[in-house]
Each structure stands twice: as structure tokens, then as C-alpha cells.
C-alpha positions in Angstrom: -21.0 -52.0 -112.9 -17.8 -51.7 -110.9 -15.5 -48.7 -111.5 -11.8 -48.8 -110.8 -11.1 -45.1 -110.1 -8.2 -44.3 -108.0 -7.6 -41.2 -106.0 -5.4 -38.5 -107.6 -3.4 -35.8 -106.0 -4.3 -32.2 -106.7 -1.5 -30.0 -105.3 -1.3 -26.3 -105.1 1.5 -24.2 -103.7 2.5 -20.9 -102.3 6.2 -20.0 -102.2 6.9 -16.7 -100.5 10.4 -15.5 -99.6 10.8 -14.5 -96.0 12.1 -11.0 -96.8 9.1 -9.1 -95.3 5.5 -9.4 -94.3 2.9 -10.6 -96.7 1.2 -8.0 -98.9 -2.2 -8.1 -100.5 -1.0 -9.9 -103.6 0.6 -12.6 -101.5 -2.6 -13.0 -99.5 -4.7 -13.3 -102.8 -2.2 -15.9 -104.2 -2.1 -17.9 -101.0 -5.9 -18.0 -100.5 -6.5 -18.9 -104.1 -4.2 -21.8 -103.9 -5.5 -22.9 -100.5 -9.1 -22.6 -101.6 -8.5 -24.6 -104.9 -6.8 -27.4 -103.0 -9.6 -27.5 -100.3 -12.3 -27.5 -103.0 -10.6 -30.3 -104.9 -10.4 -32.5 -101.8 -13.2 -35.0 -102.2 -14.1 -38.5 -103.3 -11.5 -38.9 -106.1 -9.0 -36.2 -105.4 -6.6 -35.5 -102.6 -6.3 -31.8 -102.5 -3.1 -30.5 -100.8 -1.8 -27.0 -100.3 2.0 -26.7 -100.1 3.8 -23.8 -98.5 7.4 -23.6 -99.6 9.5 -21.1 -97.9 12.2 -19.9 -100.3 15.0 -18.1 -98.5 17.3 -17.9 -101.6 17.7 -14.2 -100.9 20.1 -14.7 -98.0 20.8 -11.1 -97.5 17.3 -10.2 -96.7 15.7 -13.4 -95.5 14.9 -13.4 -91.7 13.5 -16.1 -89.4 11.1 -13.5 -87.9 9.6 -12.9 -91.4 9.1 -16.7 -91.9 7.2 -16.8 -88.6 5.2 -13.8 -89.6 4.2 -15.5 -92.9 3.0 -18.5 -91.0 1.1 -16.3 -88.5 -0.5 -14.3 -91.4 -1.6 -17.4 -93.3 -3.2 -18.7 -90.1 -5.0 -15.4 -89.6 -6.2 -15.5 -93.3 -7.8 -18.9 -92.6 -5.4 -21.4 -94.2 -5.9 -23.9 -91.3 -4.5 -27.2 -91.0 -1.6 -29.1 -89.6 1.6 -27.9 -91.1 4.2 -30.6 -91.8 7.5 -29.1 -92.9 10.8 -30.5 -93.7 13.8 -30.2 -96.0 13.8 -32.4 -99.0 16.9 -33.7 -100.7 15.4 -33.1 -104.1 15.1 -29.3 -103.5 17.7 -26.7 -102.7 19.0 -26.7 -99.0 17.7 -23.1 -98.9 14.0 -24.2 -99.3 11.7 -26.0 -96.9 8.4 -27.5 -98.0 5.3 -27.5 -95.8 2.1 -29.3 -96.4 -0.8 -27.5 -94.8 -4.3 -29.1 -94.3 
């Protein structure tokens, strides 16, 4: 018996603001989202982890904090190729990245 099952997307996200270094709560949230996406990636699901840098706090957001966030996530083990870009459907102050 043939089954017509199609792959479905399972997407998680982590959306820090680059106003400082990650703290323990950030690390827990990021690793939980990354782990869920990775665990879901299989035969019928495409698991994806999205990192969305939200710099809506223009007064405190800094490029060096964004770089530190990416470095910290790599250190925590959220490996994978990062593909980032602005989307016309989101605020110009946000960039979405797909990791792994």
C-alpha cells in the first residue's frame, strides 16, 4: 500500500536583541529550540532553527553584541551553516538567519 506523505516544516526560533552578551536563560532557550528542530529533522519533517536578531532597541543594540551572540551560539553547539538576510515581510530592524 502506497502512502502519499509529504515532508512538513518544523521550525523553531530564537530571537535575541543584541544589547549584551547571552545569559543562562538565553542559552537554555536557544539550545531548547535548536535541539527540538534537530530532533524533528527526519523522514517526514524538515527541522529548522531560525535565529532572528532583533535590534529594535536602537539605543543599546551594538554590532559587537550581535557578533558575540553568534560566537556564543557556536560555542554552545548550535552548529550549521548560517544563512542570514533581511526579509521584506519583517521590520528592517530584524534579520532572520537559518542555522543548520
